[in-house]
N, C-alpha and C positions, 0 to 999 in steps of 0.2 A: 504494500500500500504506500503510495506516495503522499507525503504531507504537503498540502497546498493551502493550509490555513494561514491567515494573515498574522502579522504581529498583533499581539493583544493590547499593546499600549494605547493606541487611539481609542479603543472601546472602553478600556478601564478608566481612561480620563473622562469619558462621557458618564460612566456610572458614578465616579467620584463627584462630578459636577451636579448630577441629579440628587445624590445623597446630601450634598451640601445645601441644596434647595429645600430639603424637607424640614418643615417646622415641627416643633414639639407637639402642637395640637393636631398634626396630621398623623401621628404615630398610631392612633387607634382607627384610622380610616380603613375602609374596605379596599381590596385590590382585586384584579382579575383572577387571582389565584384563590380558588374556593377555600374558605376557612382560614385564610391568612390576612391579618391586618398589615398595615405598612410596617410596623415594628417587626413582625414575623418575617415579612419579605426581606427586610434589611438584615435580619438575623440569618436568613437563608443565604443571602448574597455573601455575608461575611463568612459563613461556614463553608460554602462552596469555593470561595476564593482561597481560603486556607487549604482546603482539601486538594484543589487542583494545583496550587503552588507546590505543595508537598509531593503531589504526583509527578510534577515536572522534575523536581529534585530527586525523585526516586527515594524519598524519605518516607517510607511506608510505615504506618502505625495507626493509632487511634483516629487521626484526622482523615486518613484515606480509607479506613475500614468501616466507618460508620455510614449506614444507609441514610439517605436524606429524609426518609420517612420514619426514622427511629423516634423522633420527638418533634413537637412544634418548636421551631427555632425562635429565638428572641435575641434582643440586643442587651448589652450591659451598659453601664454608665459611660464608658469610654469609647463607644462605637464611632463617634464622629472623628476621633483621631485615628482609631484602629483601622477602619475600613479603607480610607485612602492609602494608608501605609501598606496593607496587605495587597491591595489592588496593584500598587507599584511593584511589589515583590512578585506577584503572579506574572505580570507582563515580563519582568526581567528573567524569571526562572524559565519561561518558555522560549526565551531568546537563545538559550544555551543549545547548540545543535544536538548535544547528547540527550536533551530532554525529549526530543521528538523521535527517538529511536527506541527499539526494543519494547518491552512490556512495562506497564505500571499499574497502579490501582487507584480507583476513586469510587466513592459511594459503596465500598465493599465489593466492587467488581474488578476483576483483572481485565485490563484492556490494552490493546496495542497503543503505544504512545500517540500516534497520529489520530486515533479515535478519541483518546482522552482530551487532546487539545481541541478537537472539533466540538466535543461536548461542551468544553469550557467556553468557547466562543459563542455557541448557541445559547448557553445559559446567560451569558452576559448580555447578549442582544435581546432576548425575549424578556428576561427579568428587568432589563432597562426600560422596555416598553411598559411592563407592568407598573414599575415605580413611577414613571412619568405620567401614565394615565391616572393612577391612584392619587397623585399629588398635584395634578393640573399643570404639569410642566411640559414645555416643548421638548420633543424628542427627535434628534437627528443622529441615529447610530452611525458609527464608522462605516462607510460604504463597503469596504472590503469585508468587514466582519458581517455585515448584513447579508451580502452575497453568500458568504460561507455558511451562515446560519440557514438561509433559505435552501441552499443546495443540500445541506445535511438533513434538514427536515423532509425535503422532497424525497431524498433517497430512502428515508425510513418508512415512507408510506407503503403499506402492504406487508411490512415486516411483522412476524409473530410477536405479540405482546406490546406492539407499538402504542395502542390506545390506552393501555394501563400506565404507560410512562407519560404520554403527552395529552391524552384525551382524544376523542374523535375529531377528525379534521372538520373545521368549519368551512363550508364552501365560500369561496371568494372569487370574484370575476377574474378571468385570465388576464385582463388588461388593468387590473387594480395595481396600485403602487406595490413595489417589491416588499416593503415593510408589511403591508396589509396581507399579502400572500403568505409571508413567513409566519405572521401571527396566526392566520387561519390554519396553517399546517401544524402549528403548535397546539391546536385545540382551543384557541381563544377566539372570541368574536372581536374583529378589529373595530367594531362600533361600540365596544364596552365603555360605559361611563360609570362613575361612582353613584 
């Protein structure tokens, strides 16, 4: 498998900007992710960022072994400082050519490293949309990351167990913007509002 995923840095900066725009009174707001408030979505972003950073480093352990559905994620008091820091570490870790070779683990699953980084990009793009929608912020994902996320999600259509991971595909017009098509492939309604 050839790794064609983009540098994660531009998309991690988008996520950091969105997180910075979240106000304390928005932390309990609903999100496009069923049963997750903004604070839980931020907790999920923090956890997946650490897990995929460690997956890139091949630093396997608790962070890479824990299933994302093991508990409802939440944020701690230092999340505003911690999230941008680990986002930068995530992007830097995947810049190491060795990170994108061989096998690694994330979410308790052993994965080829190119698949792991593709999952990380998709998580950042789609959860960036979730966060922006939930908090009323403009969202312009990194174009290369958006293309990679769309292609990843499109390739997963029809795969066994796909709907349990992403939810059923939400039909979107073929000529809709690429972001709407990716969001629909992720099992979300691009028209979702709080």
